[in-house]
DOBA-995833 format. One record per residue: residue number from 0; residue in one letter; y, z negated, x of N, C-alpha, C, CB in turn. Coordinates in steps of 0.1 Angstrom, whole numbers, plus 2048, in hexadecimal, padded with zeros to 3 digits. Glycine has a CB too. Layout:
N
@seq = NUM | type = A | n_north = Y | n_up = Z | n_east = X | ca_north = Y | ca_up = Z | ca_east = X | c_north = Y | c_up = Z | c_east = X | cb_north = Y | cb_up = Z | cb_east = X
...
This chain:
89
@seq = 0 | type = M | n_north = 2F5 | n_up = 954 | n_east = 38B | ca_north = 2ED | ca_up = 958 | ca_east = 395 | c_north = 2DF | c_up = 94A | c_east = 38A | cb_north = 2F6 | cb_up = 953 | cb_east = 3AA
@seq = 1 | type = T | n_north = 2D4 | n_up = 94D | n_east = 390 | ca_north = 2CC | ca_up = 943 | ca_east = 38E | c_north = 2CE | c_up = 937 | c_east = 39D | cb_north = 2BC | cb_up = 94B | cb_east = 38B
@seq = 2 | type = N | n_north = 2C0 | n_up = 933 | n_east = 399 | ca_north = 2C1 | ca_up = 928 | ca_east = 3A3 | c_north = 2B0 | c_up = 927 | c_east = 39F | cb_north = 2CE | cb_up = 918 | cb_east = 39F
@seq = 3 | type = E | n_north = 2AC | n_up = 92B | n_east = 39D | ca_north = 2A1 | ca_up = 92B | ca_east = 396 | c_north = 295 | c_up = 933 | c_east = 3A6 | cb_north = 2A5 | cb_up = 936 | cb_east = 384
@seq = 4 | type = I | n_north = 28A | n_up = 92B | n_east = 3A8 | ca_north = 284 | ca_up = 92C | ca_east = 3B5 | c_north = 27C | c_up = 93B | c_east = 3AB | cb_north = 27A | cb_up = 91A | cb_east = 3BC
@seq = 5 | type = V | n_north = 278 | n_up = 945 | n_east = 3B2 | ca_north = 26E | ca_up = 953 | ca_east = 3B7 | c_north = 264 | c_up = 951 | c_east = 3C0 | cb_north = 276 | cb_up = 95F | cb_east = 3BE
@seq = 6 | type = F | n_north = 25A | n_up = 950 | n_east = 3BA | ca_north = 24C | ca_up = 953 | ca_east = 3C3 | c_north = 248 | c_up = 961 | c_east = 3C0 | cb_north = 23F | cb_up = 949 | cb_east = 3C0
@seq = 7 | type = Y | n_north = 241 | n_up = 96C | n_east = 3CD | ca_north = 241 | ca_up = 97C | ca_east = 3CA | c_north = 237 | c_up = 979 | c_east = 3D2 | cb_north = 24D | cb_up = 988 | cb_east = 3CE
@seq = 8 | type = N | n_north = 22C | n_up = 982 | n_east = 3C8 | ca_north = 21F | ca_up = 984 | ca_east = 3D2 | c_north = 216 | c_up = 995 | c_east = 3D1 | cb_north = 213 | cb_up = 976 | cb_east = 3CD
@seq = 9 | type = T | n_north = 223 | n_up = 99C | n_east = 3CF | ca_north = 21E | ca_up = 9A5 | ca_east = 3D4 | c_north = 227 | c_up = 9AC | c_east = 3E2 | cb_north = 21B | cb_up = 9AC | cb_east = 3C9
@seq = 10 | type = L | n_north = 225 | n_up = 9B7 | n_east = 3E6 | ca_north = 233 | ca_up = 9BA | ca_east = 3F4 | c_north = 23D | c_up = 9C6 | c_east = 3E2 | cb_north = 229 | cb_up = 9CD | cb_east = 40E
@seq = 11 | type = E | n_north = 235 | n_up = 9CA | n_east = 3D5 | ca_north = 239 | ca_up = 9D0 | ca_east = 3D0 | c_north = 248 | c_up = 9C9 | c_east = 3CC | cb_north = 230 | cb_up = 9D4 | cb_east = 3C8
@seq = 12 | type = E | n_north = 242 | n_up = 9B8 | n_east = 3C5 | ca_north = 24A | ca_up = 9B6 | ca_east = 3BE | c_north = 257 | c_up = 9B8 | c_east = 3C9 | cb_north = 246 | cb_up = 9A9 | cb_east = 3B7
@seq = 13 | type = I | n_north = 256 | n_up = 9AE | n_east = 3D3 | ca_north = 262 | ca_up = 9AC | ca_east = 3E3 | c_north = 264 | c_up = 9C2 | c_east = 3D9 | cb_north = 255 | cb_up = 9A8 | cb_east = 401
@seq = 14 | type = R | n_north = 263 | n_up = 9CA | n_east = 3E0 | ca_north = 26F | ca_up = 9D4 | ca_east = 3DF | c_north = 273 | c_up = 9D4 | c_east = 3D1 | cb_north = 26B | cb_up = 9E3 | cb_east = 3E3
@seq = 15 | type = L | n_north = 26F | n_up = 9D3 | n_east = 3C1 | ca_north = 26E | ca_up = 9D6 | ca_east = 3B9 | c_north = 27F | c_up = 9CD | c_east = 3BB | cb_north = 260 | cb_up = 9D4 | cb_east = 3B1
@seq = 16 | type = R | n_north = 280 | n_up = 9BC | n_east = 3BE | ca_north = 290 | ca_up = 9B5 | ca_east = 3BC | c_north = 296 | c_up = 9BE | c_east = 3C8 | cb_north = 291 | cb_up = 9A0 | cb_east = 3BF
@seq = 17 | type = K | n_north = 296 | n_up = 9C0 | n_east = 3D3 | ca_north = 29C | ca_up = 9C3 | ca_east = 3DF | c_north = 2A8 | c_up = 9CF | c_east = 3D8 | cb_north = 28F | cb_up = 9CA | cb_east = 3EC
@seq = 18 | type = D | n_north = 299 | n_up = 9DC | n_east = 3D4 | ca_north = 2A3 | ca_up = 9DE | ca_east = 3CB | c_north = 2AF | c_up = 9DD | c_east = 3BF | cb_north = 29F | cb_up = 9E0 | cb_east = 3C9
@seq = 19 | type = Q | n_north = 2AB | n_up = 9D3 | n_east = 3B9 | ca_north = 2B4 | ca_up = 9D1 | ca_east = 3AE | c_north = 2BD | c_up = 9C7 | c_east = 3B7 | cb_north = 2AD | cb_up = 9CB | cb_east = 39F
@seq = 20 | type = L | n_north = 2BD | n_up = 9BD | n_east = 3C0 | ca_north = 2CB | ca_up = 9BF | ca_east = 3CB | c_north = 2CB | c_up = 9C3 | c_east = 3D0 | cb_north = 2D0 | cb_up = 9BA | cb_east = 3D2
@seq = 21 | type = R | n_north = 2CA | n_up = 9CC | n_east = 3D7 | ca_north = 2D2 | ca_up = 9DC | ca_east = 3DC | c_north = 2DE | c_up = 9E3 | c_east = 3D2 | cb_north = 2C4 | cb_up = 9E8 | cb_east = 3DC
@seq = 22 | type = D | n_north = 2D5 | n_up = 9E6 | n_east = 3C3 | ca_north = 2DE | ca_up = 9E8 | ca_east = 3B8 | c_north = 2E8 | c_up = 9E0 | c_east = 3B2 | cb_north = 2D8 | cb_up = 9EA | cb_east = 3B0
@seq = 23 | type = S | n_north = 2E4 | n_up = 9D6 | n_east = 3B4 | ca_north = 2EE | ca_up = 9CA | ca_east = 3B0 | c_north = 2F6 | c_up = 9C6 | c_east = 3B8 | cb_north = 2E8 | cb_up = 9BE | cb_east = 3AF
@seq = 24 | type = I | n_north = 2F8 | n_up = 9C5 | n_east = 3C4 | ca_north = 305 | ca_up = 9CA | ca_east = 3D0 | c_north = 305 | c_up = 9D6 | c_east = 3D1 | cb_north = 303 | cb_up = 9C5 | cb_east = 3DF
@seq = 25 | type = E | n_north = 309 | n_up = 9DC | n_east = 3CD | ca_north = 310 | ca_up = 9ED | ca_east = 3CE | c_north = 312 | c_up = 9EC | c_east = 3C2 | cb_north = 307 | cb_up = 9FB | cb_east = 3D3
@seq = 26 | type = Q | n_north = 312 | n_up = 9E6 | n_east = 3B8 | ca_north = 31B | ca_up = 9E5 | ca_east = 3A5 | c_north = 328 | c_up = 9E0 | c_east = 3AF | cb_north = 314 | cb_up = 9D4 | cb_east = 394
@seq = 27 | type = D | n_north = 328 | n_up = 9D3 | n_east = 3B1 | ca_north = 32B | ca_up = 9C6 | ca_east = 3B8 | c_north = 33A | c_up = 9CF | c_east = 3BE | cb_north = 31C | cb_up = 9BF | cb_east = 3C6
@seq = 28 | type = E | n_north = 333 | n_up = 9D7 | n_east = 3C7 | ca_north = 33C | ca_up = 9D8 | ca_east = 3D1 | c_north = 344 | c_up = 9E4 | c_east = 3CF | cb_north = 334 | cb_up = 9D8 | cb_east = 3DF
@seq = 29 | type = E | n_north = 33F | n_up = 9F1 | n_east = 3C4 | ca_north = 34A | ca_up = 9FF | ca_east = 3BF | c_north = 354 | c_up = 9F1 | c_east = 3B3 | cb_north = 33D | cb_up = A14 | cb_east = 3B0
@seq = 30 | type = Q | n_north = 352 | n_up = 9E0 | n_east = 3AA | ca_north = 358 | ca_up = 9DC | ca_east = 3A4 | c_north = 362 | c_up = 9D8 | c_east = 3B0 | cb_north = 353 | cb_up = 9D3 | cb_east = 39B
@seq = 31 | type = I | n_north = 35C | n_up = 9D1 | n_east = 3B8 | ca_north = 368 | ca_up = 9CD | ca_east = 3C7 | c_north = 36F | c_up = 9D8 | c_east = 3C7 | cb_north = 362 | cb_up = 9CB | cb_east = 3D9
@seq = 32 | type = G | n_north = 36A | n_up = 9E5 | n_east = 3C7 | ca_north = 378 | ca_up = 9F4 | ca_east = 3CC | c_north = 381 | c_up = 9F4 | c_east = 3C2 | cb_north = 371 | cb_up = A09 | cb_east = 3CC
@seq = 33 | type = T | n_north = 37A | n_up = 9F2 | n_east = 3B7 | ca_north = 37E | ca_up = 9F7 | ca_east = 3AD | c_north = 391 | c_up = 9EA | c_east = 3AC | cb_north = 36D | cb_up = 9F6 | cb_east = 39E
@seq = 34 | type = L | n_north = 38B | n_up = 9E3 | n_east = 3B0 | ca_north = 396 | ca_up = 9D0 | ca_east = 3AD | c_north = 39C | c_up = 9D6 | c_east = 3B9 | cb_north = 38C | cb_up = 9BA | cb_east = 3B0
@seq = 35 | type = W | n_north = 396 | n_up = 9D8 | n_east = 3C4 | ca_north = 39E | ca_up = 9D3 | ca_east = 3D3 | c_north = 3AB | c_up = 9E4 | c_east = 3CF | cb_north = 38F | cb_up = 9D4 | cb_east = 3E9
@seq = 36 | type = N | n_north = 3A8 | n_up = 9ED | n_east = 3C7 | ca_north = 3B0 | ca_up = 9F8 | ca_east = 3C4 | c_north = 3B8 | c_up = 9F9 | c_east = 3B9 | cb_north = 3AA | cb_up = A01 | cb_east = 3C5
@seq = 37 | type = S | n_north = 3B7 | n_up = 9EF | n_east = 3B0 | ca_north = 3C1 | ca_up = 9F0 | ca_east = 3A1 | c_north = 3C8 | c_up = 9E2 | c_east = 3AF | cb_north = 3B6 | cb_up = 9EB | cb_east = 387
@seq = 38 | type = L | n_north = 3C0 | n_up = 9DB | n_east = 3B7 | ca_north = 3D1 | ca_up = 9CD | ca_east = 3BC | c_north = 3D8 | c_up = 9D9 | c_east = 3C9 | cb_north = 3C8 | cb_up = 9B4 | cb_east = 3C9
@seq = 39 | type = F | n_north = 3D9 | n_up = 9E0 | n_east = 3CF | ca_north = 3E3 | ca_up = 9E4 | ca_east = 3D7 | c_north = 3E5 | c_up = 9F4 | c_east = 3D0 | cb_north = 3DE | cb_up = 9E3 | cb_east = 3E8
@seq = 40 | type = A | n_north = 3E1 | n_up = 9F4 | n_east = 3C3 | ca_north = 3EB | ca_up = A07 | ca_east = 3C1 | c_north = 3F7 | c_up = 9FE | c_east = 3BB | cb_north = 3E2 | cb_up = A18 | cb_east = 3B1
@seq = 41 | type = K | n_north = 403 | n_up = A13 | n_east = 3BD | ca_north = 410 | ca_up = A08 | ca_east = 3BF | c_north = 411 | c_up = A0C | c_east = 3AD | cb_north = 423 | cb_up = A0D | cb_east = 3CD
@seq = 42 | type = Q | n_north = 41B | n_up = 9FE | n_east = 3A8 | ca_north = 41D | ca_up = A02 | ca_east = 3A0 | c_north = 426 | c_up = A09 | c_east = 39C | cb_north = 41B | cb_up = 9FD | cb_east = 39C
@seq = 43 | type = E | n_north = 426 | n_up = A0C | n_east = 390 | ca_north = 433 | ca_up = A18 | ca_east = 388 | c_north = 43C | c_up = A0C | c_east = 37D | cb_north = 428 | cb_up = A2B | cb_east = 379
@seq = 44 | type = H | n_north = 44A | n_up = A0C | n_east = 382 | ca_north = 44E | ca_up = A04 | ca_east = 37D | c_north = 452 | c_up = A09 | c_east = 36C | cb_north = 457 | cb_up = A00 | cb_east = 387
@seq = 45 | type = A | n_north = 454 | n_up = A0A | n_east = 35D | ca_north = 45B | ca_up = A16 | ca_east = 357 | c_north = 46C | c_up = A0F | c_east = 352 | cb_north = 450 | cb_up = A1E | cb_east = 348
@seq = 46 | type = T | n_north = 470 | n_up = A08 | n_east = 359 | ca_north = 47E | ca_up = A05 | ca_east = 356 | c_north = 487 | c_up = 9FC | c_east = 365 | cb_north = 47D | cb_up = 9F9 | cb_east = 347
@seq = 47 | type = K | n_north = 492 | n_up = 9FC | n_east = 36B | ca_north = 49A | ca_up = 9F8 | ca_east = 372 | c_north = 492 | c_up = 9E8 | c_east = 368 | cb_north = 4AC | cb_up = A01 | cb_east = 372
@seq = 48 | type = G | n_north = 496 | n_up = 9E1 | n_east = 366 | ca_north = 490 | ca_up = 9D3 | ca_east = 360 | c_north = 483 | c_up = 9D3 | c_east = 36D | cb_north = 489 | cb_up = 9D4 | cb_east = 34C
@seq = 49 | type = E | n_north = 47A | n_up = 9D7 | n_east = 363 | ca_north = 46C | ca_up = 9D5 | ca_east = 36A | c_north = 471 | c_up = 9D5 | c_east = 37C | cb_north = 45F | cb_up = 9E5 | cb_east = 365
@seq = 50 | type = Y | n_north = 47A | n_up = 9DE | n_east = 381 | ca_north = 479 | ca_up = 9E0 | ca_east = 389 | c_north = 47F | c_up = 9D2 | c_east = 394 | cb_north = 47D | cb_up = 9EB | cb_east = 388
@seq = 51 | type = I | n_north = 488 | n_up = 9D2 | n_east = 38A | ca_north = 48C | ca_up = 9C3 | ca_east = 392 | c_north = 487 | c_up = 9B9 | c_east = 38D | cb_north = 49B | cb_up = 9C0 | cb_east = 392
@seq = 52 | type = A | n_north = 482 | n_up = 9B7 | n_east = 385 | ca_north = 47A | ca_up = 9A7 | ca_east = 384 | c_north = 471 | c_up = 9AB | c_east = 389 | cb_north = 476 | cb_up = 99E | cb_east = 375
@seq = 53 | type = A | n_north = 46A | n_up = 9B7 | n_east = 390 | ca_north = 463 | ca_up = 9B5 | ca_east = 39A | c_north = 464 | c_up = 9AD | c_east = 3AA | cb_north = 461 | cb_up = 9C0 | cb_east = 39B
@seq = 54 | type = L | n_north = 470 | n_up = 9BB | n_east = 3B2 | ca_north = 47B | ca_up = 9B5 | ca_east = 3BB | c_north = 47D | c_up = 9A3 | c_east = 3BA | cb_north = 48B | cb_up = 9BD | cb_east = 3B6
@seq = 55 | type = V | n_north = 485 | n_up = 99C | n_east = 3B1 | ca_north = 482 | ca_up = 990 | ca_east = 3AF | c_north = 47A | c_up = 989 | c_east = 3B0 | cb_north = 482 | cb_up = 98E | cb_east = 3A9
@seq = 56 | type = S | n_north = 46C | n_up = 992 | n_east = 3A8 | ca_north = 461 | ca_up = 985 | ca_east = 3AE | c_north = 45D | c_up = 988 | c_east = 3B8 | cb_north = 455 | cb_up = 980 | cb_east = 3A7
@seq = 57 | type = K | n_north = 459 | n_up = 993 | n_east = 3BE | ca_north = 453 | ca_up = 991 | ca_east = 3CF | c_north = 45F | c_up = 98B | c_east = 3D4 | cb_north = 44E | cb_up = 9A1 | cb_east = 3D9
@seq = 58 | type = S | n_north = 46B | n_up = 98A | n_east = 3D1 | ca_north = 471 | ca_up = 981 | ca_east = 3DD | c_north = 474 | c_up = 976 | c_east = 3DD | cb_north = 47B | cb_up = 984 | cb_east = 3E1
@seq = 59 | type = V | n_north = 474 | n_up = 96F | n_east = 3CF | ca_north = 46E | ca_up = 95F | ca_east = 3CD | c_north = 459 | c_up = 962 | c_east = 3D8 | cb_north = 46D | cb_up = 95A | cb_east = 3B1
@seq = 60 | type = T | n_north = 459 | n_up = 969 | n_east = 3D6 | ca_north = 445 | ca_up = 968 | ca_east = 3DC | c_north = 449 | c_up = 965 | c_east = 3EC | cb_north = 437 | cb_up = 97E | cb_east = 3DB
@seq = 61 | type = A | n_north = 44E | n_up = 968 | n_east = 3F1 | ca_north = 45B | ca_up = 974 | ca_east = 3FF | c_north = 45D | c_up = 95D | c_east = 406 | cb_north = 47A | cb_up = 984 | cb_east = 3F0
@seq = 62 | type = I | n_north = 466 | n_up = 95C | n_east = 3FA | ca_north = 46C | ca_up = 950 | ca_east = 400 | c_north = 466 | c_up = 947 | c_east = 404 | cb_north = 473 | cb_up = 94A | cb_east = 3F9
@seq = 63 | type = D | n_north = 45E | n_up = 942 | n_east = 3F1 | ca_north = 457 | ca_up = 93B | ca_east = 3F6 | c_north = 443 | c_up = 937 | c_east = 3FB | cb_north = 45D | cb_up = 937 | cb_east = 3EF
@seq = 64 | type = A | n_north = 444 | n_up = 940 | n_east = 406 | ca_north = 43F | ca_up = 941 | ca_east = 412 | c_north = 443 | c_up = 940 | c_east = 416 | cb_north = 43C | cb_up = 947 | cb_east = 417
@seq = 65 | type = F | n_north = 451 | n_up = 944 | n_east = 41B | ca_north = 45C | ca_up = 940 | ca_east = 42E | c_north = 45C | c_up = 930 | c_east = 42D | cb_north = 474 | cb_up = 949 | cb_east = 430
@seq = 66 | type = L | n_north = 458 | n_up = 92D | n_east = 41F | ca_north = 45C | ca_up = 915 | ca_east = 41E | c_north = 455 | c_up = 915 | c_east = 41D | cb_north = 463 | cb_up = 909 | cb_east = 416
@seq = 67 | type = L | n_north = 449 | n_up = 918 | n_east = 41C | ca_north = 43C | ca_up = 914 | ca_east = 41C | c_north = 439 | c_up = 914 | c_east = 42A | cb_north = 434 | cb_up = 91C | cb_east = 414
@seq = 68 | type = V | n_north = 43D | n_up = 920 | n_east = 42F | ca_north = 432 | ca_up = 91C | ca_east = 442 | c_north = 440 | c_up = 919 | c_east = 442 | cb_north = 427 | cb_up = 92C | cb_east = 453
@seq = 69 | type = R | n_north = 446 | n_up = 916 | n_east = 443 | ca_north = 458 | ca_up = 90D | ca_east = 44F | c_north = 452 | c_up = 8FF | c_east = 446 | cb_north = 474 | cb_up = 916 | cb_east = 447
@seq = 70 | type = K | n_north = 451 | n_up = 8FA | n_east = 43F | ca_north = 449 | ca_up = 8EA | ca_east = 43E | c_north = 43B | c_up = 8E8 | c_east = 443 | cb_north = 445 | cb_up = 8E6 | cb_east = 42E
@seq = 71 | type = L | n_north = 433 | n_up = 8F0 | n_east = 43F | ca_north = 42A | ca_up = 8ED | ca_east = 44A | c_north = 42C | c_up = 8ED | c_east = 458 | cb_north = 421 | cb_up = 8F3 | cb_east = 449
@seq = 72 | type = M | n_north = 434 | n_up = 8FA | n_east = 460 | ca_north = 436 | ca_up = 8F2 | ca_east = 46E | c_north = 43C | c_up = 8E6 | c_east = 474 | cb_north = 43A | cb_up = 8F7 | cb_east = 475
@seq = 73 | type = K | n_north = 446 | n_up = 8E5 | n_east = 462 | ca_north = 452 | ca_up = 8DB | ca_east = 469 | c_north = 446 | c_up = 8CB | c_east = 467 | cb_north = 466 | cb_up = 8DA | cb_east = 45D
@seq = 74 | type = T | n_north = 438 | n_up = 8CD | n_east = 45D | ca_north = 42D | ca_up = 8C3 | ca_east = 457 | c_north = 423 | c_up = 8BF | c_east = 468 | cb_north = 420 | cb_up = 8CC | cb_east = 448
@seq = 75 | type = Y | n_north = 425 | n_up = 8CC | n_east = 468 | ca_north = 415 | ca_up = 8CC | ca_east = 473 | c_north = 415 | c_up = 8D2 | c_east = 485 | cb_north = 409 | cb_up = 8D8 | cb_east = 46A
@seq = 76 | type = S | n_north = 428 | n_up = 8CB | n_east = 47E | ca_north = 42E | ca_up = 8D1 | ca_east = 493 | c_north = 427 | c_up = 8CD | c_east = 4A5 | cb_north = 43F | cb_up = 8C7 | cb_east = 497
@seq = 77 | type = D | n_north = 422 | n_up = 8BF | n_east = 49F | ca_north = 419 | ca_up = 8BB | ca_east = 4AD | c_north = 40E | c_up = 8BE | c_east = 4AE | cb_north = 418 | cb_up = 8AE | cb_east = 4B0
@seq = 78 | type = V | n_north = 406 | n_up = 8C4 | n_east = 4A4 | ca_north = 3FA | ca_up = 8CE | ca_east = 4A4 | c_north = 401 | c_up = 8DC | c_east = 4AD | cb_north = 3F5 | cb_up = 8D2 | cb_east = 491
@seq = 79 | type = F | n_north = 408 | n_up = 8E1 | n_east = 4AF | ca_north = 40F | ca_up = 8F0 | ca_east = 4BC | c_north = 413 | c_up = 8E8 | c_east = 4C3 | cb_north = 41C | cb_up = 8FD | cb_east = 4B8
@seq = 80 | type = T | n_north = 41D | n_up = 8DE | n_east = 4C0 | ca_north = 41D | ca_up = 8D5 | ca_east = 4CD | c_north = 416 | c_up = 8D5 | c_east = 4DD | cb_north = 419 | cb_up = 8C9 | cb_east = 4C8
@seq = 81 | type = F | n_north = 40B | n_up = 8D0 | n_east = 4D7 | ca_north = 404 | ca_up = 8CD | ca_east = 4DB | c_north = 3FA | c_up = 8D7 | c_east = 4E6 | cb_north = 402 | cb_up = 8C8 | cb_east = 4D2
@seq = 82 | type = F | n_north = 3F9 | n_up = 8E1 | n_east = 4D9 | ca_north = 3F3 | ca_up = 8F0 | ca_east = 4E7 | c_north = 3FE | c_up = 8F1 | c_east = 4F4 | cb_north = 3F4 | cb_up = 906 | cb_east = 4DE
@seq = 83 | type = K | n_north = 411 | n_up = 8F0 | n_east = 4EC | ca_north = 40F | ca_up = 8F2 | ca_east = 4F5 | c_north = 412 | c_up = 8EE | c_east = 501 | cb_north = 40F | cb_up = 8F7 | cb_east = 4F4
@seq = 84 | type = K | n_north = 412 | n_up = 8E0 | n_east = 500 | ca_north = 40C | ca_up = 8D3 | ca_east = 50F | c_north = 401 | c_up = 8DD | c_east = 50F | cb_north = 405 | cb_up = 8BC | cb_east = 50B
@seq = 85 | type = S | n_north = 3FB | n_up = 8DC | n_east = 510 | ca_north = 3F2 | ca_up = 8E1 | ca_east = 513 | c_north = 3EC | c_up = 8EF | c_east = 51A | cb_north = 3F0 | cb_up = 8DF | cb_east = 50A
@seq = 86 | type = K | n_north = 3F4 | n_up = 8F7 | n_east = 517 | ca_north = 3FC | ca_up = 901 | ca_east = 51E | c_north = 3FF | c_up = 900 | c_east = 52E | cb_north = 409 | cb_up = 901 | cb_east = 518
@seq = 87 | type = K | n_north = 40E | n_up = 8F2 | n_east = 532 | ca_north = 413 | ca_up = 8F6 | ca_east = 53C | c_north = 405 | c_up = 8EC | c_east = 543 | cb_north = 426 | cb_up = 8F4 | cb_east = 53F
@seq = 88 | type = N | n_north = 400 | n_up = 8E6 | n_east = 540 | ca_north = 3F9 | ca_up = 8DD | ca_east = 550 | c_north = 3F4 | c_up = 8DE | c_east = 551 | cb_north = 3F6 | cb_up = 8D4 | cb_east = 555
């Protein structure tokens, strides 16, 4: 993306630029759709070893997320108690 200022002299130039931008946006949407679908596509594991490795990896990620949330709740518990106290009053 360039940061140059472009001046348009006619409505036709504006229409051409608008069409170019529309084509660019459509291409980007197609690319995003393809990447999105590939992100959530079910992955087939060739062997039991790959299946177990993926299972362990997902389990470690889930545990890590749980520990992160626990740490954040412990660190910022004052924020949550503030909201609870304000509801009682």
